[in-house]
NUNU-770641 format. One record per residue: residue number from 1; residue in one letter; chain; x, y, z of N, C-alpha, C in turn. Coordinates in Angstrom, 2 decimals. Layout:
<sites>
drenkol,kolnu,rolum,n_xx,n_yy,n_zz,ca_xx,ca_yy,ca_zz,c_xx,c_yy,c_zz
NUM,A,A,X,Y,Z,X,Y,Z,X,Y,Z
...
</sites>
This chain:
<sites>
drenkol,kolnu,rolum,n_xx,n_yy,n_zz,ca_xx,ca_yy,ca_zz,c_xx,c_yy,c_zz
1,X,A,-29.64,-31.25,10.63,-28.24,-30.79,9.73,-28.64,-30.04,8.68
2,X,A,-27.96,-29.00,8.15,-27.40,-28.33,6.64,-28.00,-28.72,5.80
3,X,A,-27.10,-30.36,5.31,-27.45,-30.06,4.69,-28.87,-30.77,4.18
4,X,A,-30.24,-31.43,4.68,-30.78,-31.34,5.31,-32.44,-30.99,4.92
5,X,A,-31.72,-29.16,5.21,-32.12,-27.93,5.39,-32.86,-27.57,3.40
6,X,A,-34.11,-27.33,3.14,-34.50,-27.40,1.61,-33.58,-26.56,1.38
7,X,A,-33.62,-24.95,1.59,-32.55,-24.39,1.27,-31.05,-24.81,0.79
8,X,A,-30.81,-24.89,1.93,-29.16,-25.62,2.13,-29.17,-26.80,0.74
9,X,A,-30.38,-27.49,0.64,-29.97,-28.35,-1.24,-30.21,-27.78,-1.89
10,X,A,-30.95,-26.81,-1.88,-31.98,-25.70,-3.54,-30.38,-25.03,-3.44
11,X,A,-29.51,-24.31,-3.12,-27.92,-23.93,-3.42,-27.31,-24.29,-3.58
12,X,A,-26.92,-26.00,-3.31,-26.53,-27.04,-3.19,-26.37,-27.25,-4.87
13,X,A,-27.45,-27.55,-5.07,-28.18,-28.26,-6.54,-27.98,-26.55,-7.61
14,X,A,-28.31,-25.20,-7.07,-27.67,-24.04,-7.89,-25.62,-24.01,-8.05
15,X,A,-25.64,-24.67,-6.78,-23.68,-24.36,-7.58,-23.25,-25.72,-8.11
16,X,A,-23.49,-27.04,-8.13,-23.72,-28.35,-8.93,-23.60,-27.35,-9.90
17,X,A,-24.88,-26.62,-10.90,-24.85,-26.89,-11.85,-24.03,-25.16,-12.41
18,X,A,-24.33,-24.44,-11.55,-22.52,-23.63,-12.24,-21.20,-23.70,-12.10
19,X,A,-21.13,-24.95,-11.52,-20.22,-26.06,-11.75,-19.56,-27.01,-12.51
20,X,A,-20.69,-26.61,-12.71,-20.56,-27.49,-14.24,-20.43,-26.43,-15.54
21,X,A,-21.07,-25.82,-15.99,-21.58,-24.29,-16.25,-19.66,-23.29,-16.18
22,X,A,-19.30,-23.70,-15.72,-17.92,-22.80,-15.07,-16.61,-23.70,-15.48
23,X,A,-16.58,-24.64,-15.58,-15.26,-25.84,-15.38,-14.61,-25.60,-16.33
24,X,A,-15.96,-25.61,-17.93,-14.44,-24.91,-19.36,-13.58,-24.19,-18.76
25,X,A,-14.59,-22.39,-18.16,-14.09,-22.19,-18.22,-13.02,-21.16,-17.13
26,X,A,-12.88,-21.92,-16.48,-12.04,-22.22,-15.26,-10.49,-22.87,-16.11
27,X,A,-10.57,-24.01,-16.60,-10.12,-24.52,-17.38,-9.15,-24.19,-17.85
28,X,A,-9.60,-22.94,-18.91,-8.69,-22.83,-19.89,-8.31,-21.16,-19.11
29,X,A,-8.55,-20.55,-17.91,-8.28,-19.28,-17.68,-6.54,-21.11,-16.51
30,X,A,-7.39,-21.40,-15.99,-5.65,-22.43,-15.13,-4.68,-23.04,-16.23
31,X,A,-5.58,-23.08,-17.35,-4.84,-23.77,-18.77,-4.47,-25.54,-18.32
32,X,A,-5.21,-25.93,-17.98,-5.18,-27.48,-17.29,-6.77,-28.49,-17.57
33,X,A,-6.81,-29.16,-17.88,-7.80,-29.73,-17.62,-8.15,-30.33,-15.66
34,X,A,-9.96,-30.44,-15.52,-9.19,-31.04,-14.96,-11.32,-31.57,-14.12
35,X,A,-11.46,-32.17,-13.28,-12.05,-33.33,-12.89,-12.85,-32.63,-11.97
36,X,A,-14.10,-33.10,-11.63,-14.54,-32.65,-10.41,-14.30,-33.88,-9.61
37,X,A,-14.53,-32.61,-7.95,-14.39,-34.40,-7.41,-15.35,-34.41,-7.04
38,X,A,-14.79,-36.35,-6.58,-15.69,-37.83,-6.41,-16.88,-36.89,-4.63
39,X,A,-15.69,-36.15,-3.72,-16.71,-36.00,-3.39,-17.36,-34.92,-3.30
40,X,A,-19.08,-35.07,-3.38,-20.09,-33.94,-3.17,-19.77,-32.84,-2.98
41,X,A,-19.19,-33.78,-1.11,-18.58,-32.14,0.05,-17.28,-32.29,0.03
42,X,A,-17.11,-32.40,-0.46,-15.35,-32.41,0.00,-14.84,-30.66,-0.50
43,X,A,-13.71,-30.68,0.14,-13.78,-29.11,0.38,-13.11,-28.29,-1.07
44,X,A,-12.56,-28.85,-1.81,-12.98,-28.33,-3.52,-13.48,-28.86,-4.36
45,X,A,-14.12,-28.19,-5.27,-14.91,-29.09,-6.02,-14.10,-29.60,-7.40
46,X,A,-12.81,-28.95,-7.24,-12.18,-29.57,-8.86,-10.61,-30.40,-8.61
47,X,A,-10.13,-30.80,-9.24,-8.95,-31.01,-9.60,-8.26,-31.45,-10.01
48,X,A,-7.66,-31.50,-10.78,-6.47,-31.41,-12.05,-6.03,-32.45,-12.40
49,X,A,-6.62,-33.37,-13.48,-6.38,-34.67,-14.28,-5.13,-35.15,-14.32
50,X,A,-4.57,-33.63,-14.44,-3.02,-34.62,-14.35,-1.54,-33.89,-13.69
51,X,A,-1.89,-32.49,-13.21,-1.28,-31.30,-11.86,-1.56,-31.66,-10.85
52,X,A,-0.85,-31.69,-9.24,-1.52,-31.20,-8.44,-1.88,-29.59,-8.18
53,X,A,-2.90,-29.62,-8.95,-3.81,-28.85,-8.36,-5.62,-28.80,-8.35
54,X,A,-5.73,-28.07,-7.05,-7.51,-27.89,-7.56,-7.85,-26.82,-7.04
55,X,A,-9.25,-26.84,-7.89,-10.23,-25.21,-7.48,-11.35,-25.34,-7.08
56,X,A,-12.18,-24.42,-6.14,-13.07,-24.79,-6.43,-13.75,-23.12,-5.93
57,X,A,-14.68,-23.16,-6.44,-15.96,-21.94,-7.29,-17.02,-21.71,-6.20
58,X,A,-16.83,-20.72,-5.80,-18.40,-19.99,-5.19,-19.07,-18.67,-6.58
59,X,A,-20.24,-18.49,-6.29,-21.20,-18.69,-7.27,-21.36,-17.15,-6.53
60,X,A,-21.66,-16.19,-7.03,-22.13,-14.80,-5.90,-23.48,-14.23,-6.21
61,X,A,-24.58,-14.65,-6.56,-25.10,-13.91,-7.49,-26.10,-13.17,-7.49
62,X,A,-25.50,-13.09,-5.27,-25.90,-11.54,-4.31,-25.22,-10.28,-5.14
63,X,A,-24.14,-10.32,-5.50,-23.88,-8.96,-6.37,-23.11,-9.36,-7.49
64,X,A,-23.21,-7.81,-8.18,-23.27,-7.79,-9.68,-21.06,-6.29,-9.78
65,X,A,-21.61,-6.45,-11.02,-20.68,-5.17,-11.47,-21.43,-3.86,-12.10
66,X,A,-20.98,-2.95,-10.92,-21.50,-1.61,-11.32,-21.41,-1.12,-12.54
67,X,A,-22.44,0.14,-12.63,-21.52,1.08,-14.21,-20.15,1.29,-13.41
68,X,A,-19.94,1.47,-13.24,-18.17,1.89,-12.66,-17.07,1.07,-12.97
69,X,A,-17.42,-0.06,-12.75,-16.21,-1.59,-12.72,-16.50,-1.67,-11.44
70,X,A,-16.54,-1.63,-10.09,-17.13,-2.25,-9.29,-17.90,-3.16,-8.67
71,X,A,-17.23,-4.31,-8.03,-18.34,-4.89,-7.39,-18.85,-4.33,-6.48
72,X,A,-21.04,-4.31,-6.47,-21.31,-4.21,-5.50,-22.82,-5.64,-5.01
73,X,A,-23.19,-5.13,-4.27,-24.17,-5.83,-4.04,-25.37,-6.13,-4.40
74,X,A,-26.33,-6.87,-5.11,-27.47,-6.05,-5.59,-28.12,-5.12,-5.04
75,X,A,-28.35,-5.45,-4.00,-29.84,-4.50,-2.99,-28.64,-3.54,-1.97
76,X,A,-27.99,-3.87,-2.44,-27.00,-2.50,-2.16,-25.95,-1.59,-2.98
77,X,A,-26.51,-1.47,-3.74,-26.17,-1.29,-5.62,-24.48,0.17,-5.25
78,X,A,-25.03,1.00,-4.43,-24.46,2.12,-3.90,-22.47,1.66,-2.38
79,X,A,-23.17,0.26,-2.69,-21.83,-0.04,-1.45,-20.83,-1.68,-2.15
80,X,A,-20.32,0.06,-2.22,-18.67,-2.06,-3.31,-18.25,-2.68,-1.66
81,X,A,-17.81,-3.59,-2.57,-17.51,-4.58,-1.87,-15.94,-4.74,-2.14
82,X,A,-14.98,-4.73,-1.02,-13.35,-4.87,-0.96,-13.14,-6.02,-1.54
83,X,A,-14.21,-7.24,-0.34,-13.84,-8.33,-0.86,-14.83,-9.50,-1.30
84,X,A,-13.97,-10.55,-1.47,-14.87,-11.64,-1.55,-14.02,-13.06,-0.75
85,X,A,-15.28,-13.89,-0.10,-14.04,-14.10,0.86,-15.53,-15.61,0.96
86,X,A,-14.72,-16.66,1.42,-14.65,-18.52,1.90,-14.91,-19.30,2.75
87,X,A,-15.36,-20.20,3.30,-14.90,-20.77,4.93,-13.75,-20.66,5.21
88,X,A,-13.09,-20.44,6.24,-11.64,-20.86,6.46,-10.94,-22.33,6.39
89,X,A,-11.73,-23.10,6.67,-11.66,-24.89,6.45,-11.18,-24.87,5.25
90,X,A,-11.22,-24.46,3.62,-10.87,-24.32,3.19,-8.67,-24.05,2.84
91,X,A,-8.47,-23.00,3.41,-7.39,-22.52,3.62,-6.54,-23.17,4.43
92,X,A,-7.47,-24.11,5.34,-6.46,-24.51,6.64,-6.35,-26.59,5.11
93,X,A,-7.41,-26.68,4.87,-7.49,-27.47,3.86,-5.97,-27.36,3.00
94,X,A,-5.53,-25.73,2.31,-4.53,-25.83,1.23,-3.58,-26.18,2.42
95,X,A,-3.75,-25.71,3.25,-2.04,-25.70,4.26,-2.05,-26.50,4.92
96,X,A,-2.83,-27.78,5.03,-2.60,-29.19,4.79,-2.43,-29.97,3.86
97,X,A,-2.55,-29.48,1.95,-2.26,-29.85,1.58,-1.01,-29.06,0.70
98,X,A,0.90,-29.12,1.53,1.32,-28.60,0.48,1.45,-28.34,-1.29
99,X,A,1.77,-29.98,-1.55,1.93,-30.27,-2.80,0.72,-29.71,-3.67
100,X,A,-0.48,-29.11,-3.45,-1.67,-28.55,-4.50,-1.17,-26.89,-4.10
101,X,A,-1.29,-26.23,-5.45,-1.21,-25.06,-5.47,-3.55,-25.30,-5.71
102,X,A,-3.83,-23.97,-4.82,-4.86,-23.93,-4.57,-5.49,-22.70,-4.87
103,X,A,-6.87,-22.88,-5.84,-7.30,-21.18,-6.66,-8.59,-21.59,-5.51
104,X,A,-8.77,-20.11,-6.03,-10.05,-19.66,-5.05,-11.10,-19.42,-6.07
105,X,A,-11.52,-19.15,-6.62,-12.55,-18.44,-7.92,-13.73,-18.42,-7.48
106,X,A,-14.43,-16.85,-7.69,-15.54,-16.79,-7.74,-16.40,-15.84,-9.29
107,X,A,-17.16,-15.86,-9.04,-17.82,-15.89,-10.12,-19.23,-14.64,-9.84
108,X,A,-19.05,-13.21,-10.81,-19.81,-12.01,-9.96,-19.96,-11.82,-11.52
109,X,A,-21.92,-11.88,-11.85,-22.04,-12.47,-13.27,-21.93,-12.98,-14.32
110,X,A,-20.98,-12.31,-15.00,-19.66,-12.26,-16.25,-18.30,-12.35,-16.19
111,X,A,-18.39,-12.14,-14.89,-16.79,-11.77,-14.64,-16.51,-13.53,-12.96
112,X,A,-15.19,-13.51,-13.38,-14.33,-14.43,-13.08,-13.27,-14.00,-12.15
113,X,A,-13.55,-13.95,-10.80,-12.43,-13.46,-10.30,-11.87,-14.98,-9.60
114,X,A,-9.85,-15.13,-10.04,-9.71,-16.01,-9.54,-8.35,-15.33,-8.43
115,X,A,-8.60,-16.17,-7.73,-7.33,-15.80,-6.74,-6.29,-17.40,-5.74
116,X,A,-4.96,-17.80,-6.20,-4.24,-18.17,-5.94,-4.11,-18.42,-4.29
117,X,A,-3.93,-19.66,-3.75,-4.30,-19.61,-1.92,-3.42,-18.99,-1.69
118,X,A,-2.19,-18.47,-0.49,-1.44,-18.45,-0.24,-1.56,-17.77,0.92
119,X,A,-0.98,-17.62,1.97,-0.26,-17.53,3.13,-0.42,-15.62,3.45
120,X,A,0.40,-14.83,2.20,0.23,-13.92,3.06,-0.77,-12.35,3.07
121,X,A,-0.79,-12.39,4.30,-1.51,-12.07,4.77,-1.76,-10.58,4.62
122,X,A,-1.56,-10.12,3.79,-1.82,-8.86,2.68,-2.76,-8.63,2.17
123,X,A,-3.26,-10.23,1.02,-3.99,-10.87,0.71,-4.81,-10.76,1.22
124,X,A,-5.29,-10.94,2.36,-6.90,-11.66,3.32,-6.97,-10.98,4.77
125,X,A,-7.90,-11.50,5.13,-7.56,-11.41,6.41,-8.45,-12.38,6.68
126,X,A,-8.87,-12.81,8.46,-10.16,-13.85,8.60,-10.31,-13.22,9.98
127,X,A,-12.56,-12.99,9.72,-13.11,-12.81,10.23,-13.70,-14.34,11.05
128,X,A,-13.76,-13.79,12.37,-13.68,-15.72,13.62,-15.13,-14.72,13.97
129,X,A,-15.61,-15.95,14.05,-16.80,-16.84,14.59,-18.16,-14.77,13.99
130,X,A,-18.18,-15.32,12.67,-18.35,-14.90,11.40,-20.18,-15.41,11.87
131,X,A,-21.32,-14.48,11.87,-22.58,-15.12,11.94,-23.61,-15.46,11.29
132,X,A,-23.32,-16.14,10.45,-24.62,-15.78,9.21,-25.53,-17.17,8.51
133,X,A,-26.24,-16.73,7.84,-27.65,-17.27,7.34,-26.37,-17.95,6.25
134,X,A,-26.21,-17.31,5.86,-25.57,-17.89,4.62,-26.39,-18.30,2.87
135,X,A,-28.15,-17.37,3.67,-28.97,-18.23,2.51,-30.03,-19.02,3.41
136,X,A,-29.95,-19.99,3.77,-29.90,-21.25,4.12,-30.40,-20.95,5.03
137,X,A,-31.24,-19.96,5.50,-32.29,-19.67,7.13,-31.58,-20.53,8.33
138,X,A,-30.97,-20.51,8.30,-29.83,-21.55,9.80,-28.61,-20.69,10.27
139,X,A,-28.80,-20.11,10.71,-27.43,-18.93,11.17,-26.80,-20.21,11.88
140,X,A,-25.61,-19.91,11.47,-24.57,-20.01,11.88,-22.95,-19.71,12.09
141,X,A,-21.75,-20.19,12.74,-20.94,-19.11,13.02,-19.76,-19.74,12.21
142,X,A,-19.07,-19.12,11.62,-17.73,-19.98,11.35,-16.84,-18.97,11.04
143,X,A,-15.95,-18.93,10.20,-14.55,-18.61,10.46,-14.18,-18.05,9.18
144,X,A,-14.05,-16.32,8.21,-14.38,-16.84,6.64,-12.64,-16.11,6.74
145,X,A,-12.49,-16.32,5.14,-11.91,-15.34,4.77,-12.02,-14.61,3.73
146,X,A,-11.76,-13.09,3.96,-11.91,-12.06,3.11,-10.77,-11.72,2.26
147,X,A,-10.66,-12.11,0.93,-9.87,-12.04,0.33,-10.02,-10.45,-0.30
148,X,A,-8.57,-9.26,-0.59,-9.75,-8.28,-1.02,-9.12,-8.18,-2.77
149,X,A,-10.33,-8.40,-3.36,-10.21,-7.95,-4.89,-9.08,-7.81,-5.30
150,X,A,-8.46,-7.08,-5.04,-7.75,-6.35,-6.50,-6.44,-7.27,-5.73
151,X,A,-6.75,-7.92,-5.01,-5.06,-9.64,-5.18,-6.40,-10.21,-6.26
152,X,A,-6.95,-10.46,-6.47,-7.25,-11.17,-7.49,-7.63,-11.05,-8.81
153,X,A,-7.77,-11.99,-10.04,-6.58,-11.52,-10.91,-8.34,-11.55,-11.48
154,X,A,-8.88,-10.41,-13.21,-10.02,-10.98,-13.29,-10.30,-11.10,-14.74
155,X,A,-11.55,-12.16,-15.12,-11.72,-12.46,-16.42,-12.97,-12.24,-16.33
156,X,A,-13.33,-12.33,-17.78,-14.38,-12.01,-18.55,-14.42,-12.67,-18.75
157,X,A,-15.88,-12.95,-18.61,-16.45,-14.58,-19.69,-17.49,-13.90,-20.73
158,X,A,-16.91,-15.26,-21.41,-17.86,-15.07,-23.11,-17.36,-16.13,-23.40
159,X,A,-18.94,-15.56,-24.58,-18.80,-17.55,-25.50,-19.06,-16.86,-26.81
</sites>
């Protein structure tokens, strides 16, 4: 199982740390008070204390912002990224909970890209059977949702 994989455990630890560090920024952007999900393997990281809202943070430390203000791969800085992705099961979960507004948030260096999940196919495309090791050295197939960056709201983190 992936959760017993050392690399997966490291990623989970890093992700939890990133969630704690960025929760306040996400609260400010969404203008609400959040709490962490009770289950660490929940589909979404955060739930609103008083509104029907959930949010998921994806920290993309393999990406960076170029001098031209584009999102690029750190190991291929000439390669502009047009989409940010997440596992399709989160889209399916939001579809099954229409009473909740759902947000995907990607952290790329000091920027947060926020997308309110909708089912407008012009915002994204689905890539089926995407085979990737997700940085944990265990290949697995997953359906992923690729959201066009220009469909996201962009916020700079300032301290």
